[in-house]
VOPAGU-2260 file (C-alpha; in pm, 1 decimal, decimal comma):
REM VOPAGU-2260
SITE   aa  ch    i         X         Y         Z
SITE  MET   A    0   15697,2   17831,0    7544,2
SITE  PRO   A    1   15718,5   17539,1    7790,5
SITE  LEU   A    2   16044,5   17346,0    7801,0
SITE  LEU   A    3   16037,2   16990,6    7673,0
SITE  PRO   A    4   16195,9   16712,8    7883,5
SITE  THR   A    5   16362,7   16422,8    7710,0
SITE  MET   A    6   16117,5   16136,0    7735,2
SITE  ALA   A    7   15990,9   15835,2    7547,7
SITE  SER   A    8   15722,5   15966,4    7314,1
SITE  PRO   A    9   15530,1   15858,6    7005,2
SITE  PHE   A   10   15652,5   16179,7    6835,3
SITE  SER   A   11   15945,8   16159,0    6600,3
SITE  THR   A   12   16275,3   16341,5    6668,9
SITE  SER   A   13   16204,8   16585,7    6388,5
SITE  ALA   A   14   15864,0   16664,1    6536,4
SITE  ALA   A   15   16025,6   16729,5    6874,6
SITE  ARG   A   16   16281,6   16964,9    6717,5
SITE  ALA   A   17   16002,5   17153,8    6547,6
SITE  LEU   A   18   15857,4   17236,4    6889,3
SITE  VAL   A   19   16188,3   17376,4    7021,2
SITE  PRO   A   20   16265,9   17748,7    6957,0
SITE  ALA   A   21   16482,4   17812,2    6652,1
SITE  SER   A   22   16765,0   17949,7    6868,5
SITE  THR   A   23   16810,9   17609,6    7030,5
SITE  SER   A   24   17023,3   17364,9    6830,5
SITE  ARG   A   25   16922,0   17050,2    7020,5
SITE  PRO   A   26   16630,7   16937,0    7245,6
SITE  LEU   A   27   16654,0   17067,3    7600,8
SITE  SER   A   28   16756,9   16812,7    7858,5
SITE  LEU   A   29   16580,6   16748,9    8186,5
SITE  ALA   A   30   16879,6   16889,5    8372,3
SITE  ALA   A   31   16843,0   17218,2    8184,9
SITE  ALA   A   32   16475,3   17227,5    8268,7
SITE  ALA   A   33   16555,6   17162,1    8633,9
SITE  SER   A   34   16822,8   17432,1    8650,0
SITE  SER   A   35   16578,8   17682,9    8500,5
SITE  GLY   A   36   16345,8   17629,7    8794,9
SITE  ARG   A   37   16074,3   17461,5    8591,2
SITE  ILE   A   38   16105,5   17143,9    8797,5
SITE  PRO   A   39   16138,5   17148,4    9180,2
SITE  ALA   A   40   16482,5   17089,4    9327,3
SITE  SER   A   41   16361,8   16767,2    9485,3
SITE  ARG   A   42   16294,9   16634,3    9134,1
SITE  LYS   A   43   16624,3   16741,9    8975,3
SITE  GLY   A   44   16798,9   16458,3    8801,0
SITE  LEU   A   45   16483,0   16248,4    8790,9
SITE  GLY   A   46   16462,7   16076,7    8451,5
SITE  PHE   A   47   16140,8   16036,2    8257,3
SITE  ARG   A   48   16218,0   15684,2    8137,5
SITE  ARG   A   49   15962,2   15426,6    8248,3
SITE  GLY   A   50   16199,5   15253,7    8487,6
SITE  ARG   A   51   16274,5   15577,3    8676,8
SITE  PHE   A   52   15931,7   15746,1    8659,0
SITE  THR   A   53   15795,2   15833,1    9001,9
SITE  VAL   A   54   15440,3   15703,2    9049,1
SITE  CYS   A   55   15205,4   15956,5    9200,9
SITE  ASN   A   56   14849,3   15927,7    9321,9
SITE  VAL   A   57   14538,4   16056,7    9151,0
SITE  ALA   A   58   14524,4   16423,8    9060,2
SITE  ALA   A   59   14245,1   16547,8    9287,4
SITE  PRO   A   60   14123,6   16897,1    9375,3
SITE  THR   A   61   14134,1   17023,1    9732,4
SITE  ALA   A   62   13811,4   17058,2    9931,9
SITE  ALA   A   63   13817,0   17439,4    9894,7
SITE  GLU   A   64   13872,9   17416,4    9518,4
SITE  GLN   A   65   13593,7   17161,3    9486,0
SITE  GLU   A   66   13348,0   17377,7    9681,7
SITE  ALA   A   67   13438,6   17693,1    9489,3
SITE  LYS   A   68   13403,2   17511,8    9157,8
SITE  ALA   A   69   13062,7   17370,8    9252,7
SITE  SER   A   70   12942,2   17713,4    9368,1
SITE  SER   A   71   13063,1   17878,0    9047,7
SITE  ALA   A   72   12901,7   17610,9    8833,1
SITE  LYS   A   73   12570,6   17650,1    9016,2
SITE  GLU   A   74   12569,1   18025,4    8958,4
SITE  SER   A   75   12660,1   18001,9    8589,3
SITE  GLN   A   76   12442,3   17707,8    8487,8
SITE  ARG   A   77   12145,5   17775,0    8263,9
SITE  PRO   A   78   11793,7   17739,2    8410,5
SITE  VAL   A   79   11654,4   17385,7    8395,9
SITE  TYR   A   80   11292,5   17318,2    8303,0
SITE  PRO   A   81   11110,8   17183,1    8613,1
SITE  PHE   A   82   11035,2   16810,0    8613,1
SITE  ALA   A   83   10689,8   16871,0    8764,2
SITE  ALA   A   84   10600,9   17105,7    8475,8
SITE  ILE   A   85   10643,0   16841,2    8204,3
SITE  VAL   A   86   10305,0   16754,8    8053,9
SITE  GLY   A   87   10232,1   16394,0    7958,4
SITE  GLN   A   88   10509,3   16137,8    7888,4
SITE  ASP   A   89   10416,9   15954,5    8210,5
SITE  GLU   A   90   10595,1   15632,9    8109,8
SITE  MET   A   91   10928,0   15808,6    8061,2
SITE  LYS   A   92   10895,4   16007,3    8385,5
SITE  LEU   A   93   10808,5   15695,1    8586,2
SITE  CYS   A   94   11109,9   15503,1    8451,1
SITE  LEU   A   95   11341,4   15790,2    8547,0
SITE  LEU   A   96   11197,5   15821,4    8897,7
SITE  LEU   A   97   11226,3   15446,8    8962,4
SITE  ASN   A   98   11594,3   15455,7    8865,0
SITE  VAL   A   99   11661,4   15742,2    9105,7
SITE  ILE   A  100   11488,8   15545,3    9384,1
SITE  ASP   A  101   11683,1   15226,0    9308,0
SITE  PRO   A  102   11998,9   15288,5    9097,0
SITE  LYS   A  103   12057,1   14911,0    9075,4
SITE  ILE   A  104   11770,6   14887,4    8824,8
SITE  GLY   A  105   12036,0   14974,3    8571,1
SITE  GLY   A  106   11926,1   15287,7    8389,5
SITE  VAL   A  107   11671,4   15361,1    8119,2
SITE  MET   A  108   11675,2   15383,2    7741,6
SITE  ILE   A  109   11432,7   15642,3    7601,0
SITE  MET   A  110   11343,3   15603,8    7234,4
SITE  GLY   A  111   11091,0   15815,8    7048,4
SITE  ASP   A  112   11013,8   16081,4    6792,8
SITE  ARG   A  113   11223,0   16393,5    6770,1
SITE  GLY   A  114   11095,7   16696,7    6960,6
SITE  THR   A  115   10908,1   16498,7    7227,1
SITE  GLY   A  116   11100,1   16633,1    7526,6
SITE  LYS   A  117   11335,6   16339,4    7588,8
SITE  SER   A  118   11646,6   16546,3    7665,4
SITE  THR   A  119   11446,8   16813,7    7849,9
SITE  THR   A  120   11291,2   16554,1    8080,6
SITE  VAL   A  121   11621,2   16383,1    8160,1
SITE  ARG   A  122   11800,4   16709,7    8236,0
SITE  SER   A  123   11508,6   16831,0    8449,2
SITE  LEU   A  124   11577,8   16535,4    8678,6
SITE  VAL   A  125   11878,7   16726,2    8822,3
SITE  ASP   A  126   11662,3   16927,5    9064,1
SITE  LEU   A  127   11511,2   16610,6    9214,5
SITE  LEU   A  128   11832,8   16419,8    9277,1
SITE  PRO   A  129   11888,6   16348,1    9649,5
SITE  ASN   A  130   12203,8   16412,4    9852,3
SITE  ILE   A  131   12461,8   16142,2    9919,9
SITE  ARG   A  132   12759,4   16122,3   10158,8
SITE  VAL   A  133   13094,8   16163,9    9983,5
SITE  VAL   A  134   13458,5   16197,0   10088,1
SITE  VAL   A  135   13572,7   16558,8   10056,0
SITE  GLY   A  136   13814,2   16625,9    9768,1
SITE  ASP   A  137   13781,3   16278,5    9617,5
SITE  PRO   A  138   13733,9   16280,8    9236,1
SITE  PHE   A  139   13543,5   15948,6    9242,1
SITE  ASN   A  140   13260,5   16058,8    9477,1
SITE  SER   A  141   13369,5   15780,6    9713,4
SITE  ASP   A  142   13123,1   15647,9    9971,1
SITE  PRO   A  143   13293,4   15660,3   10314,9
SITE  ASP   A  144   13108,7   15343,0   10422,8
SITE  ASP   A  145   13098,3   15119,7   10113,4
SITE  PRO   A  146   13432,9   14979,1    9985,4
SITE  GLU   A  147   13269,0   14881,5    9653,6
SITE  VAL   A  148   13235,6   15246,2    9550,0
SITE  MET   A  149   13555,7   15384,4    9702,7
SITE  GLY   A  150   13834,8   15529,7    9493,6
SITE  PRO   A  151   14181,7   15369,9    9521,0
SITE  GLU   A  152   14323,6   15635,2    9758,5
SITE  VAL   A  153   14025,8   15633,9    9995,8
SITE  ARG   A  154   14018,9   15253,3   10003,2
SITE  GLU   A  155   14389,4   15243,6   10087,5
SITE  ARG   A  156   14341,0   15490,5   10374,3
SITE  VAL   A  157   14048,4   15288,1   10510,8
SITE  LEU   A  158   14252,4   14964,9   10496,3
SITE  GLN   A  159   14528,9   15139,6   10691,8
SITE  GLY   A  160   14276,3   15217,1   10966,0
SITE  ASP   A  161   14226,1   15587,2   10893,2
SITE  THR   A  162   13895,7   15687,8   11055,4
SITE  GLY   A  163   13935,8   16062,1   11007,8
SITE  LEU   A  164   13815,3   16090,9   10648,5
SITE  PRO   A  165   13648,4   16430,7   10591,4
SITE  VAL   A  166   13289,6   16364,9   10479,9
SITE  THR   A  167   13027,3   16595,0   10334,6
SITE  THR   A  168   12693,1   16563,5   10155,5
SITE  ALA   A  169   12654,7   16644,4    9788,0
SITE  LYS   A  170   12387,0   16606,8    9524,0
SITE  ILE   A  171   12400,5   16306,0    9295,7
SITE  THR   A  172   12583,4   16427,2    8985,5
SITE  MET   A  173   12453,3   16406,6    8629,4
SITE  VAL   A  174   12725,8   16385,2    8365,0
SITE  ASP   A  175   12657,0   16449,3    7995,7
SITE  LEU   A  176   12857,1   16232,0    7755,3
SITE  PRO   A  177   12883,4   16422,6    7424,4
SITE  LEU   A  178   12896,3   16223,9    7101,6
SITE  GLY   A  179   13230,4   16378,7    7008,6
SITE  ALA   A  180   13406,9   16287,0    7334,5
SITE  THR   A  181   13745,0   16115,6    7308,0
SITE  GLU   A  182   13826,7   15790,7    7482,7
SITE  ASP   A  183   14090,6   15968,6    7695,2
SITE  ARG   A  184   13832,2   16214,9    7824,6
SITE  VAL   A  185   13582,8   15939,1    7903,7
SITE  CYS   A  186   13818,2   15689,4    8071,4
SITE  GLY   A  187   14081,8   15925,0    8209,6
SITE  THR   A  188   14448,3   15953,4    8118,5
SITE  ILE   A  189   14788,2   16066,1    8244,6
SITE  ASP   A  190   14806,5   16420,0    8385,2
SITE  ILE   A  191   15048,9   16577,5    8135,4
SITE  GLU   A  192   15095,7   16896,2    8340,6
SITE  LYS   A  193   15214,4   16704,9    8648,1
SITE  ALA   A  194   15432,4   16480,3    8436,5
SITE  LEU   A  195   15614,4   16777,7    8281,5
SITE  THR   A  196   15635,4   17006,2    8584,9
SITE  GLU   A  197   15686,1   16759,4    8870,3
SITE  GLY   A  198   15813,3   16445,9    8700,9
SITE  VAL   A  199   15540,4   16225,9    8844,2
SITE  LYS   A  200   15283,9   15997,5    8688,4
SITE  ALA   A  201   14942,2   16117,4    8804,5
SITE  PHE   A  202   14607,6   15990,6    8681,8
SITE  GLU   A  203   14364,6   16253,3    8557,2
SITE  PRO   A  204   14013,2   16109,6    8608,4
SITE  GLY   A  205   13763,3   16119,4    8321,8
SITE  LEU   A  206   13386,3   16134,7    8287,7
SITE  LEU   A  207   13337,5   15779,4    8416,8
SITE  ALA   A  208   13504,3   15876,5    8745,4
SITE  LYS   A  209   13286,7   16185,6    8773,5
SITE  ALA   A  210   12973,2   15977,2    8705,8
SITE  ASN   A  211   13047,6   15723,9    8982,0
SITE  ARG   A  212   12741,3   15701,0    9211,2
SITE  GLY   A  213   12564,3   15941,0    8974,3
SITE  ILE   A  214   12395,1   15950,5    8634,8
SITE  LEU   A  215   12564,9   15923,4    8296,1
SITE  TYR   A  216   12343,8   16065,5    8021,5
SITE  VAL   A  217   12407,9   16000,8    7651,7
SITE  ASP   A  218   12185,4   16194,9    7411,9
SITE  GLU   A  219   12147,1   16032,2    7068,0
SITE  VAL   A  220   12309,6   15720,1    7211,1
SITE  ASN   A  221   12240,5   15526,0    6890,1
SITE  LEU   A  222   12487,2   15756,9    6710,1
SITE  LEU   A  223   12767,7   15700,1    6962,2
SITE  ASP   A  224   13099,5   15579,1    6815,3
SITE  ASP   A  225   13168,3   15207,7    6852,1
SITE  HIS   A  226   13487,8   15253,0    7055,5
SITE  LEU   A  227   13297,0   15458,1    7316,0
SITE  VAL   A  228   13016,9   15199,6    7318,1
SITE  ASP   A  229   13280,3   14937,0    7403,0
SITE  VAL   A  230   13403,6   15149,8    7695,0
SITE  LEU   A  231   13049,1   15191,6    7829,0
SITE  LEU   A  232   12980,2   14819,8    7791,3
SITE  ASP   A  233   13288,5   14730,1    7990,8
SITE  SER   A  234   13213,9   14974,0    8273,9
SITE  ALA   A  235   12840,4   14897,4    8285,0
SITE  ALA   A  236   12911,6   14524,0    8306,0
SITE  SER   A  237   13169,2   14533,0    8585,2
SITE  GLY   A  238   13099,3   14861,0    8765,1
SITE  TRP   A  239   13471,8   14939,9    8735,5
SITE  ASN   A  240   13683,1   15135,8    8489,2
SITE  THR   A  241   14032,8   15003,8    8424,4
SITE  VAL   A  242   14286,3   15229,1    8253,1
SITE  GLU   A  243   14605,2   15084,0    8101,9
SITE  ARG   A  244   14802,0   15349,1    7915,0
SITE  GLU   A  245   15127,3   15550,9    7917,9
SITE  GLY   A  246   15266,7   15329,1    8192,8
SITE  ILE   A  247   14961,7   15386,2    8415,3
SITE  SER   A  248   14756,5   15098,2    8551,0
SITE  ILE   A  249   14461,8   15200,6    8764,7
SITE  SER   A  250   14112,1   15074,7    8839,5
SITE  HIS   A  251   13840,0   15283,6    8996,8
SITE  PRO   A  252   13467,6   15232,1    9061,8
SITE  ALA   A  253   13230,7   15346,2    8785,7
SITE  ARG   A  254   12884,8   15258,1    8910,6
SITE  PHE   A  255   12638,0   15490,5    8743,5
SITE  ILE   A  256   12278,5   15504,4    8622,4
SITE  LEU   A  257   12307,4   15487,2    8244,3
SITE  ILE   A  258   12042,1   15696,5    8068,8
SITE  GLY   A  259   12027,2   15714,6    7691,9
SITE  SER   A  260   11789,6   15876,4    7447,6
SITE  GLY   A  261   11752,9   15859,4    7074,1
SITE  ASN   A  262   11532,3   15848,1    6767,1
SITE  PRO   A  263   11491,6   15494,9    6622,2
SITE  GLU   A  264   11469,8   15642,7    6269,9
SITE  GLU   A  265   11832,4   15755,5    6298,3
SITE  GLY   A  266   11969,7   15406,0    6362,1
SITE  GLU   A  267   11936,7   15105,6    6587,9
SITE  LEU   A  268   12133,1   15051,5    6906,0
SITE  ARG   A  269   12375,3   14760,7    6935,3
SITE  PRO   A  270   12196,8   14474,8    7117,0
SITE  GLN   A  271   12486,1   14434,0    7364,9
SITE  LEU   A  272   12443,4   14794,0    7484,3
SITE  LEU   A  273   12063,8   14782,2    7471,0
SITE  ASP   A  274   12065,3   14489,0    7713,7
SITE  ARG   A  275   12264,3   14697,7    7966,5
SITE  PHE   A  276   11974,0   14937,7    8009,3
SITE  GLY   A  277   11746,5   14820,0    8287,5
SITE  MET   A  278   11430,1   14975,6    8144,5
SITE  HIS   A  279   11308,9   15093,9    7804,9
SITE  ALA   A  280   11060,1   15379,2    7761,0
SITE  GLN   A  281   10875,1   15449,3    7437,2
SITE  VAL   A  282   10791,1   15814,3    7377,6
SITE  GLY   A  283   10532,8   15923,6    7122,5
SITE  THR   A  284   10420,2   16260,5    6992,0
SITE  VAL   A  285   10120,9   16403,9    7177,7
SITE  ARG   A  286    9815,7   16394,2    6946,4
SITE  ASP   A  287    9559,9   16574,9    7161,7
SITE  ALA   A  288    9529,0   16935,1    7038,8
SITE  GLU   A  289    9444,5   17082,3    7381,8
SITE  LEU   A  290    9744,2   16911,8    7538,7
SITE  ARG   A  291    9972,9   17037,4    7262,8
SITE  VAL   A  292    9851,8   17394,0    7319,7
SITE  LYS   A  293    9919,5   17359,8    7693,1
SITE  ILE   A  294   10275,3   17236,3    7628,9
SITE  VAL   A  295   10343,7   17527,9    7390,6
SITE  GLU   A  296   10208,2   17782,7    7640,7
SITE  GLU   A  297   10413,0   17638,2    7929,3
SITE  ARG   A  298   10727,4   17646,8    7720,1
SITE  ALA   A  299   10660,9   18008,1    7618,7
SITE  ARG   A  300   10618,8   18102,6    7987,0
SITE  PHE   A  301   10951,1   17936,2    8073,0
SITE  ASP   A  302   11138,4   18108,5    7788,1
SITE  ARG   A  303   10991,9   18447,3    7885,2
SITE  ASP   A  304   11092,2   18431,8    8254,4
SITE  PRO   A  305   11267,3   18107,8    8362,6
SITE  LYS   A  306   11305,5   18212,9    8727,7
SITE  ALA   A  307   10938,6   18302,3    8777,8
SITE  PHE   A  308   10831,7   17985,6    8599,2
SITE  ARG   A  309   11054,6   17769,1    8819,5
SITE  ASP   A  310   10925,9   17945,9    9131,5
SITE  SER   A  311   10567,5   17864,6    9033,6
SITE  TYR   A  312   10652,9   17492,5    9045,3
SITE  LYS   A  313   10877,3   17509,8    9351,0
SITE  GLU   A  314   10620,1   17358,9    9589,1
SITE  GLU   A  315   10545,2   17065,3    9355,8
SITE  GLN   A  316   10917,6   17006,1    9302,6
SITE  GLU   A  317   10984,9   16997,4    9677,8
SITE  LYS   A  318   10693,0   16760,2    9733,7
SITE  LEU   A  319   10825,5   16524,8    9464,3
SITE  GLN   A  320   11177,1   16546,2    9610,3
SITE  ASP   A  321   11047,7   16449,7    9956,2
SITE  GLN   A  322   10856,0   16160,3    9801,1
SITE  ILE   A  323   11172,8   16032,2    9631,8
SITE  SER   A  324   11379,4   16062,7    9951,8
SITE  SER   A  325   11114,4   15875,9   10149,6
SITE  ALA   A  326   11092,4   15603,7    9883,9
SITE  ARG   A  327   11472,0   15557,9    9884,6
SITE  SER   A  328   11483,0   15519,7   10261,7
SITE  ASN   A  329   11188,7   15273,7   10271,0
SITE  LEU   A  330   11297,8   15063,3    9973,2
SITE  GLY   A  331   11468,2   14798,2   10186,7
SITE  ALA   A  332   11145,5   14723,5   10373,0
SITE  VAL   A  333   10938,7   14647,3   10060,2
SITE  GLN   A  334   10853,2   14277,7   10015,9
SITE  ILE   A  335   10739,6   14078,7    9712,8
SITE  ASP   A  336   10560,1   13744,4    9752,4
SITE  HIS   A  337   10726,0   13427,6    9629,3
SITE  ASP   A  338   10437,1   13335,7    9397,1
SITE  LEU   A  339   10463,6   13677,7    9227,5
SITE  ARG   A  340   10837,1   13619,6    9173,0
SITE  VAL   A  341   10759,2   13280,8    9016,0
SITE  LYS   A  342   10503,4   13435,7    8781,5
SITE  ILE   A  343   10746,5   13709,8    8676,0
SITE  SER   A  344   11005,5   13446,7    8588,1
SITE  LYS   A  345   10739,9   13244,9    8405,1
SITE  VAL   A  346   10656,3   13545,8    8187,5
SITE  CYS   A  347   11026,6   13593,7    8107,0
SITE  SER   A  348   11068,0   13223,6    8028,6
SITE  GLU   A  349   10766,7   13202,2    7799,1
SITE  LEU   A  350   10877,5   13516,0    7612,4
SITE  ASN   A  351   11219,4   13351,3    7554,1
SITE  VAL   A  352   11403,6   13637,5    7722,9
SITE  ASP   A  353   11778,7   13567,5    7718,9
SITE  GLY   A  354   11952,4   13563,5    8056,1
SITE  LEU   A  355   11814,7   13662,7    8394,6
SITE  ARG   A  356   11846,1   14040,6    8378,9
SITE  GLY   A  357   11477,3   14070,3    8288,2
SITE  ASP   A  358   11370,8   13882,7    8603,6
SITE  ILE   A  359   11602,5   14083,2    8829,4
SITE  VAL   A  360   11509,6   14424,9    8687,6
SITE  THR   A  361   11134,3   14354,4    8697,2
SITE  ASN   A  362   11156,6   14257,1    9065,6
SITE  ARG   A  363   11358,1   14569,0    9149,8
SITE  ALA   A  364   11134,6   14805,6    8949,5
SITE  ALA   A  365   10815,3   14665,5    9106,0
SITE  LYS   A  366   10959,6   14714,5    9456,6
SITE  ALA   A  367   11071,1   15069,9    9371,4
SITE  LEU   A  368   10721,1   15153,1    9243,3
SITE  ALA   A  369   10558,6   15013,3    9558,4
SITE  SER   A  370   10798,3   15222,9    9768,8
SITE  LEU   A  371   10720,7   15534,3    9562,3
SITE  LYS   A  372   10350,7   15480,2    9634,3
SITE  GLY   A  373   10422,8   15447,2   10006,8
SITE  ARG   A  374   10353,4   15072,5   10038,0
SITE  ASP   A  375   10568,0   14795,5   10184,0
SITE  LYS   A  376   10432,2   14516,8    9963,5
SITE  VAL   A  377   10433,4   14470,5    9586,6
SITE  THR   A  378   10096,5   14419,0    9414,9
SITE  VAL   A  379   10003,7   14270,3    9077,7
SITE  GLU   A  380    9924,6   14622,9    8953,0
SITE  ASP   A  381   10282,7   14732,3    9031,3
SITE  ILE   A  382   10420,0   14447,5    8822,2
SITE  ALA   A  383   10174,6   14517,3    8537,6
SITE  THR   A  384   10292,8   14879,8    8529,0
SITE  VAL   A  385   10666,2   14810,7    8504,1
SITE  ILE   A  386   10701,0   14475,6    8325,5
SITE  PRO   A  387   10657,1   14609,6    7967,5
SITE  ASN   A  388   10940,2   14861,3    8026,2
SITE  CYS   A  389   11166,1   14594,1    8177,5
SITE  LEU   A  390   11121,6   14329,8    7905,8
SITE  ARG   A  391   11028,2   14513,2    7583,9
SITE  HIS   A  392   11385,9   14562,0    7465,0
SITE  ARG   A  393   11496,5   14210,8    7563,5
SITE  LEU   A  394   11271,2   14022,3    7321,9
SITE  ARG   A  395   11423,6   13873,3    7010,2
SITE  LYS   A  396   11351,1   14083,8    6704,0
SITE  ASP   A  397   11123,3   13926,9    6443,2
SITE  PRO   A  398   11136,6   14127,1    6116,3
SITE  LEU   A  399   10797,2   13990,8    6014,5
SITE  GLU   A  400   10627,9   14081,1    6343,4
SITE  SER   A  401   10406,9   14390,2    6316,6
SITE  ILE   A  402   10285,4   14402,0    6679,2
SITE  ASP   A  403   10473,7   14620,1    6928,5
SITE  SER   A  404   10698,1   14421,4    7164,7
SITE  GLY   A  405   10543,0   14598,7    7463,9
SITE  LEU   A  406   10199,0   14464,0    7370,8
SITE  LEU   A  407   10344,6   14113,0    7347,7
SITE  VAL   A  408   10472,7   14148,0    7704,3
SITE  ILE   A  409   10134,5   14271,5    7830,6
SITE  GLU   A  410    9948,4   13987,8    7658,4
SITE  LYS   A  411   10179,8   13727,7    7812,6
SITE  PHE   A  412   10154,2   13899,0    8154,0
SITE  TYR   A  413    9774,9   13873,2    8162,6
SITE  GLU   A  414    9792,0   13516,9    8035,2
SITE  VAL   A  415   10023,0   13412,6    8321,9
SITE  PHE   A  416    9880,6   13628,6    8601,6
SITE  SER   A  417    9516,3   13548,0    8529,5
């Protein structure tokens, strides 16, 4: 059983004694732990009181450990249904692709009936995610060139003039946030193992750190606990995660594409969180019998032999991946005329959309769509395609209104753009 150092703790004295072997009459001191070899000689005599606690940097894996872990995870992961094999649901697929092309759109909320392939489609996006440059061994996926998305250690090294940062390329990560996750696991907390064995305060990064520069996916987001919703709101608003606990004070970048899915029958989403999603996709059950049969047959093929099924779509997947990479690189060259910007803002104004997020997201989504289609100029058709998804969830709810909010947006669009 591990030896317990004497330290300030929320546990009572009786609880601490209960954890000590019966043969021991009093709690073990730090000196005893040090003499037993549990704590390095260099740490002997180091107290665990706040005033004497050594502050350590972030607990990060080495480059070799990181590579071995990634390789092991790749081998053990279950087969993912190919994105190109998904039949129908074009609105949802387009919203996801546009967010991969331009992460600053702000994510997508997918709401629809159960069993319509929401989770399958989101997880199938993994194969299409492009590579990004990251600092080797950094738990925050730091960009070696952009200080806004650098972890605290990397930023400090850059400020000191260190130009020898080891850099590699890695796929954009997708992190699943389970409904039962604790706040400590999401935000990060103190590394208890290092605290007990080395006498140092080290920060153990959470899911928000892992999702930096990647995708954070929340299935059944409308059932997420309120305290976790508050954490997501804070990080989504600022792009940073600040942890203040157990004597640790640390801030790290948490810029991620927030993707959520859910069934509206199971509960509504808080309006504050709903507004953080850049786009909103409505998913309905396929009604065409022939299409339903095709979906069932494709799924049966995948379940029978996932590898062969994935291989049959390999060429389409690679083509789509090249299209996304090209669109990302050409995004900066896409232009949108001033009069189109004015009309977009006029639509938002006449629909009484609160704030300016609707204007910003519509402009970004239209440019991303033009880039995906290989053009360097936004057209009216591009705006017509994306504006319902950008504004639908931002309209004020009228309990007496029977018309779908997306249709209201389309009607106002044609009224302004005609």
